[in-house]
Chimera marker file (.cmm) of the C-alpha trace (Angstrom):
<marker_set name="trace">
<marker id="1" x="7.506" y="-4.656" z="-10.377" r="1" g="1" b="0" radius="0.5"/>
<marker id="2" x="8.208" y="-4.237" z="-6.570" r="1" g="1" b="0" radius="0.5"/>
<marker id="3" x="7.553" y="-7.376" z="-4.421" r="1" g="1" b="0" radius="0.5"/>
<marker id="4" x="4.914" y="-6.776" z="-1.798" r="1" g="1" b="0" radius="0.5"/>
<marker id="5" x="7.323" y="-7.522" z="1.079" r="1" g="1" b="0" radius="0.5"/>
<marker id="6" x="9.459" y="-4.659" z="-0.169" r="1" g="1" b="0" radius="0.5"/>
<marker id="7" x="6.568" y="-2.104" z="0.535" r="1" g="1" b="0" radius="0.5"/>
<marker id="8" x="5.940" y="-0.477" z="4.037" r="1" g="1" b="0" radius="0.5"/>
<marker id="9" x="2.801" y="1.732" z="4.649" r="1" g="1" b="0" radius="0.5"/>
<marker id="10" x="2.283" y="4.055" z="7.369" r="1" g="1" b="0" radius="0.5"/>
<marker id="11" x="-0.465" y="6.234" z="8.665" r="1" g="1" b="0" radius="0.5"/>
<marker id="12" x="0.825" y="9.495" z="10.179" r="1" g="1" b="0" radius="0.5"/>
<marker id="13" x="-1.327" y="11.000" z="12.694" r="1" g="1" b="0" radius="0.5"/>
<marker id="14" x="-0.661" y="14.958" z="12.024" r="1" g="1" b="0" radius="0.5"/>
<marker id="15" x="1.876" y="17.160" z="10.393" r="1" g="1" b="0" radius="0.5"/>
<marker id="16" x="4.210" y="16.875" z="13.295" r="1" g="1" b="0" radius="0.5"/>
<marker id="17" x="4.520" y="13.258" z="12.812" r="1" g="1" b="0" radius="0.5"/>
<marker id="18" x="4.786" y="13.903" z="9.132" r="1" g="1" b="0" radius="0.5"/>
<marker id="19" x="7.594" y="16.053" z="9.596" r="1" g="1" b="0" radius="0.5"/>
<marker id="20" x="9.363" y="13.660" z="11.879" r="1" g="1" b="0" radius="0.5"/>
<marker id="21" x="8.812" y="10.835" z="9.204" r="1" g="1" b="0" radius="0.5"/>
<marker id="22" x="10.478" y="13.031" z="6.653" r="1" g="1" b="0" radius="0.5"/>
<marker id="23" x="13.653" y="13.726" z="8.794" r="1" g="1" b="0" radius="0.5"/>
<marker id="24" x="13.760" y="10.069" z="9.707" r="1" g="1" b="0" radius="0.5"/>
<marker id="25" x="13.515" y="8.852" z="6.007" r="1" g="1" b="0" radius="0.5"/>
<marker id="26" x="16.354" y="11.301" z="5.071" r="1" g="1" b="0" radius="0.5"/>
<marker id="27" x="18.489" y="9.962" z="7.795" r="1" g="1" b="0" radius="0.5"/>
<marker id="28" x="17.782" y="6.272" z="6.922" r="1" g="1" b="0" radius="0.5"/>
<marker id="29" x="18.530" y="6.729" z="3.275" r="1" g="1" b="0" radius="0.5"/>
<marker id="30" x="21.731" y="8.393" z="4.223" r="1" g="1" b="0" radius="0.5"/>
<marker id="31" x="22.797" y="5.818" z="6.792" r="1" g="1" b="0" radius="0.5"/>
<marker id="32" x="22.024" y="2.855" z="4.132" r="1" g="1" b="0" radius="0.5"/>
<marker id="33" x="23.948" y="4.221" z="1.095" r="1" g="1" b="0" radius="0.5"/>
<marker id="34" x="20.697" y="5.867" z="-0.475" r="1" g="1" b="0" radius="0.5"/>
<marker id="35" x="18.758" y="2.867" z="-1.875" r="1" g="1" b="0" radius="0.5"/>
<marker id="36" x="16.352" y="3.198" z="-4.596" r="1" g="1" b="0" radius="0.5"/>
<marker id="37" x="13.013" y="4.222" z="-2.996" r="1" g="1" b="0" radius="0.5"/>
<marker id="38" x="9.625" y="5.465" z="-4.028" r="1" g="1" b="0" radius="0.5"/>
<marker id="39" x="7.278" y="7.357" z="-1.584" r="1" g="1" b="0" radius="0.5"/>
<marker id="40" x="3.478" y="7.645" z="-2.282" r="1" g="1" b="0" radius="0.5"/>
<marker id="41" x="1.763" y="10.218" z="-0.379" r="1" g="1" b="0" radius="0.5"/>
<marker id="42" x="-1.889" y="9.524" z="0.119" r="1" g="1" b="0" radius="0.5"/>
<marker id="43" x="-3.890" y="12.017" z="2.158" r="1" g="1" b="0" radius="0.5"/>
<marker id="44" x="-7.287" y="10.899" z="3.664" r="1" g="1" b="0" radius="0.5"/>
<marker id="45" x="-9.838" y="11.763" z="6.289" r="1" g="1" b="0" radius="0.5"/>
<marker id="46" x="-7.661" y="10.063" z="9.191" r="1" g="1" b="0" radius="0.5"/>
<marker id="47" x="-4.359" y="11.750" z="8.410" r="1" g="1" b="0" radius="0.5"/>
<marker id="48" x="-1.457" y="11.200" z="5.901" r="1" g="1" b="0" radius="0.5"/>
<marker id="49" x="-0.550" y="7.862" z="4.506" r="1" g="1" b="0" radius="0.5"/>
<marker id="50" x="2.868" y="7.090" z="3.323" r="1" g="1" b="0" radius="0.5"/>
<marker id="51" x="3.799" y="3.957" z="1.251" r="1" g="1" b="0" radius="0.5"/>
<marker id="52" x="7.336" y="3.348" z="0.895" r="1" g="1" b="0" radius="0.5"/>
<marker id="53" x="8.753" y="1.012" z="-1.720" r="1" g="1" b="0" radius="0.5"/>
<marker id="54" x="12.334" y="-0.145" z="-1.689" r="1" g="1" b="0" radius="0.5"/>
<marker id="55" x="13.812" y="-2.425" z="-4.289" r="1" g="1" b="0" radius="0.5"/>
<marker id="56" x="15.166" y="-4.765" z="-1.440" r="1" g="1" b="0" radius="0.5"/>
<marker id="57" x="12.745" y="-6.459" z="0.845" r="1" g="1" b="0" radius="0.5"/>
<marker id="58" x="15.384" y="-6.609" z="3.611" r="1" g="1" b="0" radius="0.5"/>
<marker id="59" x="15.839" y="-2.631" z="3.495" r="1" g="1" b="0" radius="0.5"/>
<marker id="60" x="12.163" y="-2.309" z="3.592" r="1" g="1" b="0" radius="0.5"/>
<marker id="61" x="11.841" y="-4.366" z="6.693" r="1" g="1" b="0" radius="0.5"/>
<marker id="62" x="14.731" y="-2.533" z="8.355" r="1" g="1" b="0" radius="0.5"/>
<marker id="63" x="13.156" y="0.764" z="7.549" r="1" g="1" b="0" radius="0.5"/>
<marker id="64" x="9.637" y="-0.251" z="8.973" r="1" g="1" b="0" radius="0.5"/>
<marker id="65" x="11.358" y="-1.789" z="12.259" r="1" g="1" b="0" radius="0.5"/>
<marker id="66" x="13.375" y="1.468" z="12.817" r="1" g="1" b="0" radius="0.5"/>
<marker id="67" x="10.474" y="3.788" z="12.064" r="1" g="1" b="0" radius="0.5"/>
<marker id="68" x="8.049" y="1.979" z="14.199" r="1" g="1" b="0" radius="0.5"/>
<marker id="69" x="10.686" y="1.781" z="17.293" r="1" g="1" b="0" radius="0.5"/>
<marker id="70" x="11.179" y="5.500" z="16.787" r="1" g="1" b="0" radius="0.5"/>
<marker id="71" x="7.615" y="6.323" z="16.503" r="1" g="1" b="0" radius="0.5"/>
<marker id="72" x="6.897" y="4.237" z="19.661" r="1" g="1" b="0" radius="0.5"/>
<marker id="73" x="9.755" y="6.266" z="21.404" r="1" g="1" b="0" radius="0.5"/>
<marker id="74" x="8.233" y="9.509" z="20.422" r="1" g="1" b="0" radius="0.5"/>
<marker id="75" x="4.649" y="8.490" z="21.563" r="1" g="1" b="0" radius="0.5"/>
<marker id="76" x="6.156" y="7.770" z="24.960" r="1" g="1" b="0" radius="0.5"/>
<marker id="77" x="7.934" y="11.149" z="25.259" r="1" g="1" b="0" radius="0.5"/>
<link id1="1" id2="2" r="1" g="1" b="0" radius="0.2"/>
<link id1="2" id2="3" r="1" g="1" b="0" radius="0.2"/>
<link id1="3" id2="4" r="1" g="1" b="0" radius="0.2"/>
<link id1="4" id2="5" r="1" g="1" b="0" radius="0.2"/>
<link id1="5" id2="6" r="1" g="1" b="0" radius="0.2"/>
<link id1="6" id2="7" r="1" g="1" b="0" radius="0.2"/>
<link id1="7" id2="8" r="1" g="1" b="0" radius="0.2"/>
<link id1="8" id2="9" r="1" g="1" b="0" radius="0.2"/>
<link id1="9" id2="10" r="1" g="1" b="0" radius="0.2"/>
<link id1="10" id2="11" r="1" g="1" b="0" radius="0.2"/>
<link id1="11" id2="12" r="1" g="1" b="0" radius="0.2"/>
<link id1="12" id2="13" r="1" g="1" b="0" radius="0.2"/>
<link id1="13" id2="14" r="1" g="1" b="0" radius="0.2"/>
<link id1="14" id2="15" r="1" g="1" b="0" radius="0.2"/>
<link id1="15" id2="16" r="1" g="1" b="0" radius="0.2"/>
<link id1="16" id2="17" r="1" g="1" b="0" radius="0.2"/>
<link id1="17" id2="18" r="1" g="1" b="0" radius="0.2"/>
<link id1="18" id2="19" r="1" g="1" b="0" radius="0.2"/>
<link id1="19" id2="20" r="1" g="1" b="0" radius="0.2"/>
<link id1="20" id2="21" r="1" g="1" b="0" radius="0.2"/>
<link id1="21" id2="22" r="1" g="1" b="0" radius="0.2"/>
<link id1="22" id2="23" r="1" g="1" b="0" radius="0.2"/>
<link id1="23" id2="24" r="1" g="1" b="0" radius="0.2"/>
<link id1="24" id2="25" r="1" g="1" b="0" radius="0.2"/>
<link id1="25" id2="26" r="1" g="1" b="0" radius="0.2"/>
<link id1="26" id2="27" r="1" g="1" b="0" radius="0.2"/>
<link id1="27" id2="28" r="1" g="1" b="0" radius="0.2"/>
<link id1="28" id2="29" r="1" g="1" b="0" radius="0.2"/>
<link id1="29" id2="30" r="1" g="1" b="0" radius="0.2"/>
<link id1="30" id2="31" r="1" g="1" b="0" radius="0.2"/>
<link id1="31" id2="32" r="1" g="1" b="0" radius="0.2"/>
<link id1="32" id2="33" r="1" g="1" b="0" radius="0.2"/>
<link id1="33" id2="34" r="1" g="1" b="0" radius="0.2"/>
<link id1="34" id2="35" r="1" g="1" b="0" radius="0.2"/>
<link id1="35" id2="36" r="1" g="1" b="0" radius="0.2"/>
<link id1="36" id2="37" r="1" g="1" b="0" radius="0.2"/>
<link id1="37" id2="38" r="1" g="1" b="0" radius="0.2"/>
<link id1="38" id2="39" r="1" g="1" b="0" radius="0.2"/>
<link id1="39" id2="40" r="1" g="1" b="0" radius="0.2"/>
<link id1="40" id2="41" r="1" g="1" b="0" radius="0.2"/>
<link id1="41" id2="42" r="1" g="1" b="0" radius="0.2"/>
<link id1="42" id2="43" r="1" g="1" b="0" radius="0.2"/>
<link id1="43" id2="44" r="1" g="1" b="0" radius="0.2"/>
<link id1="44" id2="45" r="1" g="1" b="0" radius="0.2"/>
<link id1="45" id2="46" r="1" g="1" b="0" radius="0.2"/>
<link id1="46" id2="47" r="1" g="1" b="0" radius="0.2"/>
<link id1="47" id2="48" r="1" g="1" b="0" radius="0.2"/>
<link id1="48" id2="49" r="1" g="1" b="0" radius="0.2"/>
<link id1="49" id2="50" r="1" g="1" b="0" radius="0.2"/>
<link id1="50" id2="51" r="1" g="1" b="0" radius="0.2"/>
<link id1="51" id2="52" r="1" g="1" b="0" radius="0.2"/>
<link id1="52" id2="53" r="1" g="1" b="0" radius="0.2"/>
<link id1="53" id2="54" r="1" g="1" b="0" radius="0.2"/>
<link id1="54" id2="55" r="1" g="1" b="0" radius="0.2"/>
<link id1="55" id2="56" r="1" g="1" b="0" radius="0.2"/>
<link id1="56" id2="57" r="1" g="1" b="0" radius="0.2"/>
<link id1="57" id2="58" r="1" g="1" b="0" radius="0.2"/>
<link id1="58" id2="59" r="1" g="1" b="0" radius="0.2"/>
<link id1="59" id2="60" r="1" g="1" b="0" radius="0.2"/>
<link id1="60" id2="61" r="1" g="1" b="0" radius="0.2"/>
<link id1="61" id2="62" r="1" g="1" b="0" radius="0.2"/>
<link id1="62" id2="63" r="1" g="1" b="0" radius="0.2"/>
<link id1="63" id2="64" r="1" g="1" b="0" radius="0.2"/>
<link id1="64" id2="65" r="1" g="1" b="0" radius="0.2"/>
<link id1="65" id2="66" r="1" g="1" b="0" radius="0.2"/>
<link id1="66" id2="67" r="1" g="1" b="0" radius="0.2"/>
<link id1="67" id2="68" r="1" g="1" b="0" radius="0.2"/>
<link id1="68" id2="69" r="1" g="1" b="0" radius="0.2"/>
<link id1="69" id2="70" r="1" g="1" b="0" radius="0.2"/>
<link id1="70" id2="71" r="1" g="1" b="0" radius="0.2"/>
<link id1="71" id2="72" r="1" g="1" b="0" radius="0.2"/>
<link id1="72" id2="73" r="1" g="1" b="0" radius="0.2"/>
<link id1="73" id2="74" r="1" g="1" b="0" radius="0.2"/>
<link id1="74" id2="75" r="1" g="1" b="0" radius="0.2"/>
<link id1="75" id2="76" r="1" g="1" b="0" radius="0.2"/>
<link id1="76" id2="77" r="1" g="1" b="0" radius="0.2"/>
</marker_set>
């Protein structure tokens, strides 16, 4: 079972952000030695949700921090 601190969950606003998330995820995995990850896609009425599970909580926190930093930068552009 994956510890809860190894799970990061994000709500994506639209298809453009979902595409950006996918690109970011591929780059993150490549840069971090392809850690084991499970991605859950959960569409709902307010957009897309992605639940990302890593085996290592440190990798999960790093992923969340980097995505949120990038997302903030994209929102300011």
